[in-house]
N, C-alpha and C positions, 0 to 999 in steps of 0.2 A: 123356472123352477129347478131344472136339472143343473143349470150352471151354478146356481146357489149351492146345491149340494156338492159340486166338484170343487169349489173354492173353500168349502167348510172343512176339507181334509187337512189334517195337521201336517202331513208329509209333504203335501203339495205346498202348503204355504212355507215350511222351511226350505224347500228346494227352490222356490221362486225367490225367496229372500236371499239365499246363497248366491244364486246366479246374478241377481240384481246387485248385490254387493261386489262381486268379482267385475261385472261389467263397469260399475261405476268406479271401482279402484283403477281399472284399466284406463278408463276415459279420463281420469285426472292425473295419473301418475305414469302413464306411458311415455317412451322416448319417441319423439317424432322422427328422430333421425336427421333433422335439418340442420344441427350443429355438429362441427367437427368434433372428434373425440379428444384430440390432444391440443386443445387451446387454452393458453395461460390467460386467465382473466385479470389478474392483478397487475397493475402498472407500478413499476418500481424504479424510479430514477433518482439519481443523487444530484445535488446542487453543484453549480459551477465551481465553488471553491474546494468542495470535496473532490471533484474530478482533477482539479489543477494540482492540489497538494497530496492526494492519495489518502484522504482522511475518511474514507468511506466507513460508516459505523457497522456496517454488516458485510457478510461474505456472499450475499445472494447475487447471483448473475442475471 
């Protein structure tokens, strides 16, 4: 009966909801640190004819 009275408190419910939200946000969106910070993930290569004749359509290196 006493536990029922404790969880009927509005401030306690709001506090638990905020703590649970922060925990779930951290759980889903935290950085695990296993990936290096400066990794370029996009592969960008030009075809053989573009390399041979210098006709690369962009200036990306």
